[in-house]
Backbone of each chain as ProteinMPNN parsed JSONL, in Angstrom:
{"seq_chain_A": "NAGVMQNPRHLVRRRGQEARLRCSPMKGHSHVYWYRQLPEEGLKFMVYLQKENIIDESGMPKERFSAEFPKEGPSILRIQQVVRGDSAAYFCASSDISTYNEQFFGPGTRLTVL", "coords_chain_A": {"N_chain_A": [[25.68, 10.264, -22.271], [23.369, 8.781, -24.11], [22.538, 5.355, -24.512], [21.89, 2.771, -26.944], [18.567, 2.833, -27.902], [15.508, 1.117, -27.722], [12.17, 0.648, -28.719], [8.795, -0.558, -28.733], [9.495, -2.051, -25.477], [8.227, -4.384, -24.905], [5.956, -6.161, -26.889], [2.831, -7.123, -27.942], [1.089, -8.993, -30.238], [-1.605, -10.114, -32.316], [-2.03, -12.98, -34.402], [-1.522, -12.275, -37.813], [-1.542, -9.516, -37.577], [0.35, -6.408, -37.772], [3.723, -5.741, -36.825], [5.762, -3.222, -35.545], [8.957, -2.285, -34.902], [11.162, -0.191, -33.177], [14.31, 1.495, -33.32], [16.672, 3.514, -31.908], [19.784, 4.644, -32.606], [22.991, 4.97, -30.911], [24.179, 8.26, -30.184], [25.6, 9.853, -32.9], [26.218, 7.521, -34.201], [26.056, 5.779, -37.257], [25.457, 3.35, -38.267], [23.397, 0.558, -38.24], [22.219, -2.487, -36.888], [20.171, -5.35, -36.984], [19.107, -8.044, -34.96], [17.811, -11.279, -34.242], [16.525, -13.232, -31.616], [15.509, -16.294, -30.872], [13.594, -18.124, -28.421], [15.699, -19.656, -26.045], [17.837, -19.818, -27.813], [20.703, -18.689, -29.761], [21.749, -15.388, -30.889], [20.67, -14.283, -34.063], [21.754, -12.84, -37.009], [20.054, -10.352, -38.85], [19.743, -7.939, -40.512], [21.684, -5.263, -41.885], [22.147, -1.857, -41.789], [22.913, 1.344, -43.134], [22.528, 4.888, -42.97], [19.723, 5.442, -44.825], [20.34, 3.367, -46.515], [20.396, -0.128, -47.281], [22.725, -2.392, -46.347], [23.414, -5.076, -45.923], [21.311, -7.674, -46.128], [21.142, -10.327, -45.706], [20.22, -12.025, -43.73], [17.566, -11.669, -43.475], [14.221, -12.819, -43.496], [12.557, -13.828, -46.491], [9.986, -12.957, -46.982], [7.488, -10.826, -45.644], [9.045, -9.402, -43.811], [10.72, -6.311, -43.298], [13.052, -3.585, -43.356], [14.182, -0.342, -42.427], [16.17, 2.631, -42.389], [15.879, 5.681, -42.036], [16.868, 9.0, -43.181], [16.281, 10.846, -41.228], [15.263, 10.2, -37.912], [14.342, 7.083, -36.19], [15.575, 3.697, -36.778], [13.534, 1.271, -38.324], [12.088, -1.868, -37.888], [9.961, -3.886, -39.559], [7.32, -6.114, -39.38], [5.109, -7.852, -41.181], [1.81, -9.287, -41.082], [2.049, -11.095, -38.794], [3.158, -14.227, -37.416], [2.994, -17.036, -35.121], [5.535, -18.066, -34.913], [7.149, -15.868, -35.138], [7.515, -14.852, -32.672], [9.812, -13.648, -30.463], [12.917, -12.262, -29.185], [14.0, -9.172, -30.292], [16.862, -7.59, -31.172], [18.6, -4.571, -31.48], [21.546, -3.098, -32.715], [24.133, -0.62, -32.731], [26.77, 1.115, -34.437], [29.825, 2.917, -34.9], [31.927, 3.418, -37.489], [34.44, 4.287, -36.934], [35.174, 3.301, -34.492], [36.218, 0.765, -34.69], [34.108, -0.786, -35.293], [32.879, -1.995, -33.097], [29.945, -3.177, -31.701], [27.192, -1.724, -30.172], [24.631, -2.74, -28.168], [21.059, -2.556, -27.897], [18.356, -2.8, -25.425], [16.507, -4.549, -26.396], [13.458, -5.728, -27.987], [10.723, -7.514, -26.996], [8.755, -9.602, -28.669], [5.601, -10.945, -28.711], [3.474, -13.193, -30.157], [0.156, -13.877, -30.324]], "CA_chain_A": [[25.496, 9.809, -23.646], [22.401, 7.704, -24.066], [22.869, 4.186, -25.295], [20.93, 2.406, -27.979], [17.216, 2.733, -27.348], [14.544, 0.362, -28.51], [10.802, 0.651, -28.204], [8.541, -0.801, -27.32], [10.27, -3.13, -24.877], [7.39, -5.563, -25.043], [4.924, -5.942, -27.895], [1.954, -8.284, -28.127], [0.288, -8.916, -31.453], [-2.335, -11.308, -32.714], [-1.65, -13.476, -35.728], [-2.04, -11.492, -38.923], [-1.315, -8.089, -37.386], [1.68, -5.912, -38.112], [4.569, -5.314, -35.714], [6.767, -2.222, -35.899], [9.942, -2.178, -33.839], [11.963, 0.999, -33.413], [15.652, 1.506, -32.748], [17.417, 4.767, -32.01], [21.19, 4.318, -32.333], [23.742, 5.895, -30.083], [24.435, 9.532, -30.837], [26.769, 9.852, -33.771], [26.361, 6.249, -34.915], [25.303, 5.777, -38.51], [25.287, 1.963, -38.695], [22.426, -0.148, -37.406], [22.103, -3.923, -37.145], [19.067, -6.014, -36.291], [19.303, -9.456, -34.678], [16.657, -11.937, -33.637], [16.876, -14.324, -30.716], [14.391, -17.153, -30.506], [13.755, -18.657, -27.06], [16.739, -20.661, -25.798], [18.778, -19.874, -28.924], [21.606, -17.554, -29.88], [21.316, -14.296, -31.756], [20.836, -14.473, -35.501], [21.789, -11.591, -37.764], [18.975, -10.154, -39.819], [19.98, -6.905, -41.515], [22.659, -4.208, -41.551], [21.766, -0.663, -42.53], [23.434, 2.669, -42.889], [21.488, 5.876, -43.239], [19.024, 5.382, -46.103], [20.807, 2.258, -47.342], [20.52, -1.469, -46.75], [24.041, -2.868, -46.723], [23.426, -6.539, -45.915], [20.033, -8.194, -45.643], [21.242, -11.763, -45.942], [19.539, -12.765, -42.684], [16.143, -11.312, -43.425], [13.289, -13.704, -44.204], [12.232, -13.277, -47.807], [8.646, -12.379, -46.998], [6.843, -10.206, -44.48], [9.982, -8.6, -43.013], [11.412, -5.226, -43.979], [13.75, -2.693, -42.44], [14.612, 0.919, -42.995], [16.899, 3.546, -41.507], [15.76, 6.925, -42.797], [17.817, 10.074, -42.899], [15.884, 11.378, -39.933], [14.432, 9.289, -37.14], [14.902, 5.782, -35.826], [15.454, 2.565, -37.695], [12.29, 0.533, -38.124], [11.951, -3.242, -38.371], [8.536, -4.086, -39.743], [6.917, -7.489, -39.645], [3.704, -7.882, -41.588], [1.074, -10.547, -40.93], [2.861, -11.886, -37.878], [2.78, -15.602, -37.073], [3.491, -17.374, -33.792], [6.972, -18.293, -35.02], [7.868, -14.589, -35.065], [7.72, -14.527, -31.257], [11.251, -13.664, -30.203], [13.501, -10.982, -28.791], [14.649, -8.508, -31.423], [17.863, -6.667, -30.673], [19.215, -3.633, -32.395], [22.867, -2.63, -32.32], [24.645, 0.456, -33.575], [28.215, 1.269, -34.415], [30.477, 3.975, -35.65], [33.028, 2.7, -38.127], [35.718, 4.734, -36.405], [35.474, 2.571, -33.252], [36.472, -0.619, -35.092], [32.85, -1.483, -35.503], [32.273, -2.676, -31.953], [28.529, -2.918, -31.769], [26.536, -1.47, -28.896], [23.295, -3.304, -28.282], [19.952, -2.047, -27.114], [17.782, -3.763, -24.487], [15.674, -5.51, -27.1], [11.992, -5.721, -27.983], [10.204, -8.868, -26.911], [7.513, -9.722, -29.422], [4.786, -12.132, -28.454], [2.355, -13.317, -31.094], [-0.87, -14.76, -29.752]], "C_chain_A": [[24.574, 8.599, -23.618], [22.87, 6.565, -24.938], [21.848, 3.964, -26.386], [19.562, 2.226, -27.323], [16.307, 1.968, -28.295], [13.162, 0.514, -27.869], [9.854, 0.072, -29.23], [9.444, -1.905, -26.767], [9.518, -4.453, -24.976], [6.248, -5.223, -26.006], [4.139, -7.233, -28.056], [1.1, -8.037, -29.356], [-0.454, -10.231, -31.649], [-1.876, -11.713, -34.116], [-2.309, -12.642, -36.82], [-1.851, -9.992, -38.782], [0.096, -7.706, -37.805], [2.422, -5.524, -36.841], [5.604, -4.33, -36.251], [7.679, -2.001, -34.703], [10.871, -1.025, -34.176], [13.303, 0.929, -32.687], [16.291, 2.859, -32.99], [18.87, 4.482, -31.66], [21.809, 5.315, -31.385], [24.039, 7.158, -30.885], [25.708, 9.44, -31.663], [26.977, 8.557, -34.537], [25.476, 6.239, -36.154], [25.079, 4.37, -39.057], [24.363, 1.275, -37.708], [22.319, -1.601, -37.856], [20.897, -4.446, -36.375], [19.385, -7.502, -36.167], [18.03, -9.995, -34.041], [17.157, -13.077, -32.767], [15.611, -15.079, -30.349], [14.633, -17.711, -29.114], [14.804, -19.761, -26.999], [17.72, -20.804, -26.96], [19.688, -18.65, -28.913], [21.041, -16.5, -30.805], [21.611, -14.619, -33.215], [20.766, -13.123, -36.197], [20.624, -11.526, -38.745], [19.39, -9.166, -40.913], [20.925, -5.854, -40.957], [22.33, -3.014, -42.426], [22.669, 0.506, -42.161], [22.326, 3.647, -43.263], [20.997, 5.751, -44.689], [19.483, 4.241, -47.008], [20.775, 0.942, -46.58], [21.829, -2.04, -47.265], [24.059, -4.39, -46.856], [22.103, -7.007, -45.338], [19.988, -9.706, -45.783], [20.505, -12.589, -44.894], [18.045, -12.486, -42.593], [15.304, -12.382, -44.123], [12.803, -13.014, -45.478], [10.889, -12.57, -47.847], [8.307, -11.795, -45.64], [7.76, -9.294, -43.661], [10.601, -7.503, -43.89], [12.049, -4.327, -42.939], [14.14, -1.428, -43.179], [15.349, 1.721, -41.935], [16.914, 4.88, -42.24], [16.777, 7.968, -42.367], [17.532, 10.701, -41.538], [15.043, 10.339, -39.204], [15.064, 7.936, -36.932], [14.873, 4.786, -36.973], [14.193, 1.793, -37.323], [12.439, -0.874, -38.692], [10.458, -3.541, -38.402], [8.265, -5.535, -40.086], [5.43, -7.479, -39.968], [3.114, -9.26, -41.357], [1.826, -11.512, -40.024], [2.255, -13.26, -37.648], [3.439, -15.928, -35.746], [5.008, -17.584, -33.801], [7.801, -17.017, -35.008], [8.12, -14.17, -33.625], [9.193, -14.712, -30.913], [11.65, -12.335, -29.579], [14.249, -10.423, -29.989], [15.584, -7.44, -30.866], [18.39, -5.81, -31.808], [20.592, -3.272, -31.846], [23.272, -1.493, -33.234], [26.153, 0.531, -33.445], [28.619, 2.494, -35.206], [31.727, 3.34, -36.229], [34.375, 3.117, -37.545], [36.109, 4.013, -35.119], [35.628, 1.081, -33.547], [35.203, -1.454, -35.111], [32.406, -2.306, -34.314], [30.828, -2.228, -31.896], [27.949, -2.785, -30.364], [25.072, -1.865, -29.031], [22.283, -2.576, -27.408], [19.376, -3.145, -26.233], [16.854, -4.784, -25.139], [14.183, -5.214, -27.015], [11.537, -7.167, -27.978], [8.826, -8.923, -27.536], [6.834, -11.04, -29.083], [3.613, -12.12, -29.406], [1.378, -14.336, -30.539], [-1.583, -15.562, -30.818]], "O_chain_A": [[24.958, 7.524, -23.157], [23.513, 6.771, -25.967], [21.051, 4.844, -26.71], [19.434, 1.542, -26.307], [16.343, 2.157, -29.511], [13.016, 0.508, -26.647], [10.071, 0.189, -30.436], [10.09, -2.615, -27.538], [10.127, -5.514, -25.115], [5.66, -4.143, -25.942], [4.711, -8.3, -28.278], [0.467, -6.989, -29.488], [-0.01, -11.296, -31.221], [-1.402, -10.889, -34.899], [-3.502, -12.343, -36.758], [-1.985, -9.262, -39.763], [0.919, -8.555, -38.145], [1.816, -5.034, -35.888], [6.238, -4.575, -37.277], [7.236, -1.585, -33.632], [11.317, -0.889, -35.315], [13.41, 0.377, -31.592], [16.435, 3.297, -34.131], [19.163, 4.112, -30.523], [21.235, 6.363, -31.091], [24.136, 7.121, -32.112], [26.753, 9.004, -31.18], [27.822, 8.496, -35.43], [24.311, 6.633, -36.111], [24.575, 4.203, -40.168], [24.527, 1.395, -36.494], [22.328, -1.9, -39.05], [20.641, -4.027, -35.246], [19.858, -8.138, -37.109], [17.278, -9.268, -33.392], [18.088, -13.795, -33.132], [14.757, -14.578, -29.617], [15.779, -17.764, -28.669], [14.792, -20.686, -27.811], [18.377, -21.839, -27.07], [19.473, -17.703, -28.156], [19.994, -16.689, -31.424], [22.667, -15.158, -33.549], [19.825, -12.357, -35.992], [20.264, -12.517, -39.38], [19.39, -9.507, -42.096], [20.969, -5.589, -39.755], [22.242, -3.131, -43.648], [23.123, 0.631, -41.024], [21.3, 3.249, -43.815], [21.759, 5.93, -45.639], [19.052, 4.161, -48.159], [21.084, 0.893, -45.39], [22.028, -2.161, -48.474], [24.65, -4.928, -47.793], [21.813, -6.753, -44.169], [18.92, -10.291, -45.959], [20.193, -13.752, -45.149], [17.355, -13.019, -41.724], [15.643, -12.806, -45.227], [12.661, -11.792, -45.533], [10.682, -11.675, -48.666], [8.808, -12.251, -44.613], [7.263, -8.482, -42.881], [10.952, -7.729, -45.048], [11.635, -4.311, -41.78], [14.392, -1.437, -44.384], [15.169, 1.508, -40.736], [17.854, 5.176, -42.978], [17.447, 7.837, -41.343], [18.453, 11.041, -40.795], [14.205, 9.675, -39.814], [16.162, 7.659, -37.415], [14.231, 5.009, -37.999], [13.838, 1.683, -36.15], [12.863, -1.05, -39.834], [9.779, -3.455, -37.379], [8.901, -6.109, -40.97], [4.6, -7.137, -39.125], [3.814, -10.271, -41.425], [2.193, -12.611, -40.44], [1.038, -13.446, -37.676], [4.325, -15.207, -35.288], [5.682, -17.31, -32.808], [9.024, -17.075, -34.882], [8.868, -13.223, -33.382], [9.744, -15.803, -31.056], [10.843, -11.414, -29.46], [15.039, -11.125, -30.622], [15.155, -6.512, -30.18], [18.592, -6.271, -32.932], [20.767, -3.158, -30.633], [22.814, -1.407, -34.373], [26.733, 0.067, -32.463], [27.882, 3.018, -36.041], [32.519, 2.768, -35.48], [35.35, 2.373, -37.653], [37.261, 4.102, -34.694], [35.218, 0.238, -32.749], [35.239, -2.675, -34.961], [31.622, -3.239, -34.486], [30.527, -1.042, -32.028], [28.185, -3.621, -29.492], [24.365, -1.373, -29.911], [22.605, -2.058, -26.338], [19.837, -4.285, -26.276], [16.462, -5.767, -24.509], [13.714, -4.543, -26.095], [11.917, -7.952, -28.847], [7.861, -8.369, -27.01], [7.439, -12.109, -29.165], [2.85, -11.155, -29.458], [1.721, -15.497, -30.315], [-2.474, -16.352, -30.504]]}, "seq_chain_B": "DAKTTQPPSMDCAEGRAANLPCNHSTISGNEYVYWYRQIHSQGPQYIIHGLKNNETNEMASLIITEDRKSSTLILPHATLRDTAVYYCIVKTNAGKSTFGDGTTLTVKP", "coords_chain_B": {"N_chain_B": [[32.462, -14.983, -42.711], [34.623, -16.383, -40.219], [34.16, -19.559, -38.57], [33.493, -20.282, -35.161], [34.385, -22.206, -32.238], [33.22, -23.085, -29.109], [33.278, -24.196, -25.676], [30.253, -25.549, -24.289], [29.54, -24.946, -21.646], [30.817, -23.649, -18.52], [32.182, -23.612, -15.22], [33.061, -21.43, -12.521], [34.811, -20.424, -9.63], [33.882, -17.875, -7.379], [35.815, -14.926, -7.339], [38.027, -16.126, -8.384], [40.074, -16.533, -11.374], [38.487, -16.572, -14.518], [38.751, -18.494, -17.344], [38.043, -18.485, -20.611], [37.882, -20.433, -23.416], [38.314, -20.305, -27.021], [38.056, -21.615, -30.218], [39.164, -20.887, -33.451], [39.967, -21.864, -36.081], [39.884, -21.347, -38.799], [40.291, -18.713, -39.27], [40.748, -15.642, -41.009], [43.296, -13.426, -42.322], [42.495, -10.774, -42.081], [40.561, -10.714, -40.181], [39.072, -9.987, -37.069], [39.042, -10.904, -33.574], [36.324, -10.909, -31.522], [34.717, -10.456, -28.383], [31.695, -10.89, -26.711], [29.156, -10.634, -24.179], [26.131, -11.951, -22.776], [23.925, -11.233, -20.418], [21.546, -12.899, -18.671], [18.58, -12.14, -20.2], [19.259, -9.824, -21.391], [20.434, -7.222, -23.681], [23.294, -8.037, -25.689], [26.621, -7.425, -24.476], [29.473, -5.645, -25.287], [32.809, -6.79, -24.826], [35.647, -7.061, -25.397], [38.159, -6.843, -27.987], [40.445, -8.071, -30.516], [43.255, -8.284, -32.802], [45.829, -9.542, -33.409], [47.619, -9.146, -31.372], [47.87, -9.486, -27.793], [45.309, -8.243, -25.683], [44.1, -5.928, -23.237], [41.631, -4.65, -21.089], [39.488, -2.753, -18.885], [37.673, -4.647, -18.203], [38.472, -7.237, -19.012], [40.973, -9.615, -20.222], [42.429, -10.491, -23.341], [43.808, -13.193, -24.882], [45.546, -14.145, -27.65], [46.571, -16.777, -29.675], [49.762, -17.355, -31.299], [49.506, -18.326, -33.904], [46.973, -17.55, -34.361], [44.776, -19.193, -34.295], [43.308, -19.792, -32.129], [41.895, -18.459, -29.083], [41.77, -16.928, -25.801], [39.599, -15.72, -23.416], [39.991, -13.852, -20.532], [38.706, -13.375, -17.392], [39.749, -11.71, -14.741], [39.116, -11.708, -11.946], [36.543, -13.223, -11.141], [33.127, -12.414, -10.556], [29.856, -12.894, -9.066], [28.147, -11.515, -10.695], [29.23, -11.826, -13.157], [28.213, -14.052, -14.277], [26.967, -15.386, -17.176], [26.215, -15.718, -20.713], [28.835, -16.18, -22.881], [30.121, -14.973, -25.85], [32.186, -15.713, -28.542], [33.374, -14.163, -31.356], [34.305, -14.017, -34.722], [35.281, -11.762, -37.096], [35.393, -9.489, -39.871], [36.367, -5.999, -39.961], [34.135, -4.381, -40.501], [30.567, -4.77, -40.66], [28.237, -7.533, -40.154], [27.791, -9.437, -37.09], [28.344, -12.789, -36.348], [26.806, -14.836, -34.274], [27.497, -17.656, -32.322], [26.688, -20.506, -30.321], [27.861, -19.936, -27.924], [29.447, -19.808, -24.611], [28.178, -20.806, -21.579], [28.834, -19.306, -18.693], [29.059, -19.972, -15.328], [29.344, -18.471, -12.329], [30.261, -19.386, -9.162], [29.524, -19.116, -5.65]], "CA_chain_B": [[33.099, -14.886, -41.402], [35.095, -17.676, -39.75], [33.348, -20.225, -37.563], [34.15, -20.444, -33.869], [33.952, -23.322, -31.402], [33.365, -22.794, -27.688], [32.616, -25.199, -24.824], [28.899, -25.084, -23.989], [29.382, -24.414, -20.295], [31.959, -23.673, -17.619], [31.969, -23.073, -13.876], [34.21, -20.738, -11.951], [34.59, -19.973, -8.261], [33.91, -16.418, -7.203], [37.117, -14.41, -6.966], [39.083, -16.755, -9.18], [40.092, -16.153, -12.784], [37.72, -17.391, -15.459], [39.444, -18.568, -18.63], [37.095, -19.011, -21.587], [38.583, -20.675, -24.674], [37.592, -20.226, -28.295], [38.807, -22.053, -31.388], [38.773, -20.251, -34.722], [41.081, -22.339, -36.899], [39.774, -20.881, -40.19], [40.304, -17.249, -39.261], [41.497, -14.995, -42.078], [44.245, -12.42, -41.848], [41.867, -9.479, -41.812], [39.457, -10.901, -39.245], [39.316, -9.722, -35.665], [38.349, -11.72, -32.577], [35.502, -10.102, -30.627], [33.993, -11.149, -27.32], [30.513, -10.247, -26.128], [28.441, -11.482, -23.235], [24.72, -11.668, -22.625], [23.493, -11.552, -19.064], [20.114, -13.248, -18.682], [17.971, -11.86, -21.498], [19.57, -8.448, -21.776], [21.191, -7.08, -24.911], [24.716, -8.385, -25.552], [27.525, -6.368, -24.04], [30.827, -5.766, -25.821], [33.827, -6.945, -23.792], [36.997, -6.785, -25.856], [38.458, -7.415, -29.287], [41.86, -7.999, -30.876], [43.627, -8.812, -34.115], [46.881, -10.535, -33.21], [48.273, -8.907, -30.093], [47.055, -9.618, -26.595], [44.651, -6.99, -25.32], [43.559, -5.849, -21.881], [40.892, -3.445, -20.714], [39.036, -2.79, -17.496], [36.8, -5.801, -17.98], [39.025, -8.554, -19.289], [42.149, -9.731, -21.09], [42.262, -11.385, -24.478], [45.061, -13.8, -25.296], [45.409, -14.752, -28.973], [47.759, -17.559, -29.979], [50.58, -16.771, -32.366], [48.945, -18.699, -35.2], [45.64, -16.926, -34.36], [43.733, -20.184, -34.468], [42.499, -19.876, -30.911], [42.055, -17.338, -28.148], [41.221, -17.132, -24.468], [39.138, -14.539, -22.68], [40.276, -14.017, -19.108], [38.118, -12.467, -16.405], [40.76, -11.974, -13.714], [38.527, -11.959, -10.632], [35.134, -13.371, -11.479], [32.109, -12.173, -9.541], [28.579, -13.523, -9.393], [27.536, -10.749, -11.777], [29.812, -12.229, -14.436], [27.464, -15.188, -14.801], [26.391, -14.942, -18.445], [26.639, -16.455, -21.896], [29.94, -15.466, -23.503], [30.2, -15.273, -27.272], [33.401, -15.406, -29.281], [32.976, -13.876, -32.734], [35.402, -13.656, -35.605], [34.679, -11.002, -38.186], [36.15, -8.357, -40.39], [36.128, -4.792, -39.221], [32.78, -3.88, -40.707], [29.533, -5.728, -40.983], [27.464, -8.283, -39.172], [28.4, -10.377, -36.166], [27.713, -14.101, -36.383], [26.834, -15.403, -32.93], [27.297, -19.087, -32.159], [25.951, -20.868, -29.117], [28.527, -19.349, -26.772], [29.738, -20.568, -23.393], [27.467, -20.338, -20.387], [29.721, -19.262, -17.532], [28.38, -19.851, -14.044], [30.25, -18.148, -11.235], [29.656, -19.92, -7.94], [30.08, -18.531, -4.422]], "C_chain_B": [[33.479, -16.287, -40.925], [34.189, -18.227, -38.674], [34.166, -20.354, -36.287], [33.56, -21.624, -33.125], [34.252, -22.98, -29.955], [32.739, -23.932, -26.877], [31.239, -24.677, -24.428], [28.747, -24.471, -22.605], [30.679, -24.544, -19.509], [31.519, -23.13, -16.268], [33.237, -22.399, -13.409], [33.854, -20.318, -10.533], [34.723, -18.466, -8.171], [35.293, -15.98, -6.716], [38.274, -15.014, -7.735], [39.015, -16.254, -10.615], [39.244, -17.125, -13.597], [38.425, -17.325, -16.807], [38.527, -19.245, -19.637], [37.791, -19.189, -22.933], [37.668, -20.547, -25.888], [38.521, -20.695, -29.404], [38.262, -21.401, -32.64], [39.847, -20.569, -35.741], [41.033, -21.828, -38.337], [39.804, -19.359, -40.301], [41.179, -16.715, -40.395], [42.352, -13.864, -41.514], [43.618, -11.092, -41.476], [40.692, -9.592, -40.838], [39.908, -10.692, -37.807], [38.591, -10.758, -34.807], [37.632, -10.766, -31.619], [34.892, -11.013, -29.559], [32.85, -10.264, -26.834], [29.97, -11.183, -25.048], [26.984, -11.02, -23.146], [24.289, -12.169, -21.253], [21.98, -11.726, -19.075], [19.543, -12.948, -20.061], [18.216, -10.431, -21.947], [20.237, -8.406, -23.145], [22.645, -7.442, -24.696], [25.567, -7.163, -25.213], [28.906, -6.635, -24.623], [31.827, -5.892, -24.669], [35.181, -6.467, -24.299], [37.154, -7.316, -27.256], [39.948, -7.283, -29.55], [42.092, -8.596, -32.254], [44.696, -9.889, -33.973], [47.599, -10.356, -31.885], [47.317, -9.154, -28.933], [46.517, -8.244, -26.207], [44.131, -7.065, -23.891], [42.773, -4.559, -21.735], [40.375, -3.631, -19.287], [38.173, -4.005, -17.19], [37.545, -7.128, -18.052], [40.343, -8.447, -20.047], [41.835, -10.73, -22.186], [43.635, -11.866, -24.906], [44.823, -14.525, -26.612], [46.693, -15.508, -29.274], [48.495, -16.985, -31.186], [50.038, -17.107, -33.75], [47.514, -18.19, -35.384], [44.507, -17.921, -34.504], [42.915, -20.393, -33.205], [42.791, -18.67, -30.029], [41.414, -17.699, -26.818], [40.807, -15.785, -23.887], [39.369, -14.804, -21.198], [39.556, -12.933, -18.309], [38.935, -12.667, -15.139], [40.201, -12.304, -12.33], [37.009, -12.046, -10.806], [34.236, -13.087, -10.271], [30.805, -12.838, -9.979], [27.905, -12.816, -10.565], [28.138, -11.05, -13.142], [29.146, -13.47, -14.996], [26.686, -14.737, -16.032], [26.747, -15.941, -19.531], [27.675, -15.599, -22.61], [30.093, -15.939, -24.948], [31.541, -14.818, -27.838], [33.016, -15.273, -30.75], [34.197, -13.478, -33.526], [34.803, -12.951, -36.813], [35.654, -9.96, -38.689], [35.7, -7.104, -39.664], [34.688, -4.32, -39.321], [31.809, -5.028, -40.878], [28.998, -6.515, -39.811], [28.357, -9.097, -38.254], [27.626, -11.682, -36.241], [27.895, -14.748, -35.022], [26.627, -16.911, -32.992], [26.476, -19.357, -30.91], [26.594, -20.326, -27.85], [28.815, -20.331, -25.657], [28.937, -19.966, -22.246], [28.415, -20.451, -19.2], [28.88, -19.081, -16.28], [29.431, -19.606, -12.979], [29.57, -18.542, -9.933], [30.313, -19.34, -6.699], [31.031, -19.511, -3.741]], "O_chain_B": [[32.765, -17.256, -41.182], [33.53, -17.478, -37.953], [35.385, -20.516, -36.333], [32.408, -22.003, -33.336], [35.379, -22.631, -29.606], [31.783, -24.562, -27.329], [31.074, -23.47, -24.248], [27.923, -23.579, -22.406], [31.516, -25.406, -19.778], [30.61, -22.304, -16.176], [34.339, -22.741, -13.835], [32.726, -19.905, -10.267], [35.581, -17.865, -8.818], [35.865, -16.58, -5.805], [39.379, -14.471, -7.733], [38.033, -15.634, -11.025], [39.283, -18.337, -13.387], [38.665, -16.243, -17.344], [38.262, -20.443, -19.532], [38.242, -18.212, -23.531], [36.445, -20.661, -25.799], [39.651, -20.22, -29.513], [37.053, -21.367, -32.864], [40.555, -19.678, -36.213], [42.049, -21.871, -39.031], [39.389, -18.794, -41.313], [42.229, -17.283, -40.696], [42.155, -13.411, -40.386], [44.155, -10.363, -40.642], [39.915, -8.648, -40.696], [40.971, -11.152, -37.39], [37.647, -11.405, -35.261], [38.264, -9.921, -30.985], [34.595, -12.181, -29.81], [33.015, -9.07, -26.586], [30.29, -12.371, -25.018], [26.661, -9.861, -23.405], [24.292, -13.369, -20.976], [21.236, -10.815, -19.441], [20.041, -13.511, -21.036], [17.482, -9.892, -22.775], [20.568, -9.451, -23.706], [23.187, -7.182, -23.622], [25.268, -6.036, -25.61], [29.447, -7.73, -24.469], [31.713, -5.194, -23.662], [35.794, -5.578, -23.707], [36.367, -8.159, -27.686], [40.636, -6.493, -28.904], [41.248, -9.309, -32.797], [44.481, -11.031, -34.38], [48.132, -11.319, -31.334], [46.1, -9.042, -29.083], [47.184, -7.223, -26.381], [43.769, -8.136, -23.403], [43.2, -3.503, -22.202], [40.781, -4.554, -18.581], [37.973, -4.344, -16.024], [37.291, -8.035, -17.259], [40.771, -7.366, -20.454], [41.08, -11.682, -21.989], [44.511, -11.071, -25.247], [43.987, -15.426, -26.681], [47.784, -14.953, -29.147], [47.93, -16.236, -31.983], [50.099, -16.284, -34.663], [46.916, -18.379, -36.443], [43.381, -17.528, -34.808], [41.918, -21.114, -33.23], [43.787, -17.967, -30.203], [40.629, -18.642, -26.719], [41.588, -14.834, -23.877], [38.99, -15.853, -20.678], [39.767, -11.739, -18.52], [38.819, -13.72, -14.51], [40.787, -13.118, -11.616], [36.294, -11.058, -10.636], [34.54, -13.463, -9.139], [30.674, -13.285, -11.119], [27.178, -13.442, -11.337], [27.629, -10.592, -14.165], [29.487, -13.9, -16.098], [25.856, -13.83, -15.958], [27.491, -16.894, -19.295], [27.426, -14.432, -22.91], [30.18, -17.136, -25.225], [31.966, -13.681, -27.631], [32.401, -16.175, -31.318], [35.026, -12.696, -33.061], [33.916, -13.49, -37.475], [36.615, -9.6, -38.009], [34.772, -7.138, -38.855], [34.095, -3.905, -38.325], [32.212, -6.143, -41.21], [29.263, -6.211, -38.647], [29.504, -9.407, -38.577], [26.395, -11.683, -36.202], [28.997, -15.159, -34.659], [25.694, -17.39, -33.636], [25.665, -18.528, -30.496], [25.943, -20.261, -26.807], [28.481, -21.513, -25.736], [29.013, -18.767, -21.98], [28.753, -21.549, -18.759], [28.084, -18.147, -16.186], [30.307, -20.442, -12.756], [28.461, -18.101, -9.632], [31.52, -19.097, -6.689], [31.595, -19.197, -2.694]]}, "name": "protein", "num_of_chains": 2, "seq": "NAGVMQNPRHLVRRRGQEARLRCSPMKGHSHVYWYRQLPEEGLKFMVYLQKENIIDESGMPKERFSAEFPKEGPSILRIQQVVRGDSAAYFCASSDISTYNEQFFGPGTRLTVLDAKTTQPPSMDCAEGRAANLPCNHSTISGNEYVYWYRQIHSQGPQYIIHGLKNNETNEMASLIITEDRKSSTLILPHATLRDTAVYYCIVKTNAGKSTFGDGTTLTVKP"}
């Protein structure tokens, strides 16, 4: 049973470009969470999605960031017009509500903005 | 979600038990205590969770005080590979996890 998969593992963008991060949840999981970890800091919640719905986006920056989890395919975290401050590790987690919502994390995508 | 307080760092000798404390004095009745760890820069790994009873699995034991205002994660025989940042999280069953600064556990030979 494959775990949570994220790609790419490393992403380099220049300022002003767009970054698209993908997350494939564990098989059978319908809940996806995105977290951001700045260098030397803890994880910060960004957004919680179920299939085709955003449940909680209280941690998402108001501009340039968006997330989706379509009926088919992976969840996408999109960052438009990236700035150097967006450089961080972005982790995705998935859960199945029947397992008391323990969240299984992917290996992360490390975004570097030049 | 309730706030948690953990010591910033702890050391433990290899082979000995590691006892990691967590204070969560504002925990609500429907909130669980979860523990995760993050080894180096990998994705966090779920360890254990509980509501009010003590819990044990193949990785660790979780001891929750009767008033539920604090808990202790116990790694019974720490190894060098247990060196990591350990996060105590208090949350309801569904929804986001709020990670604090955690405890950096260093297991020494």
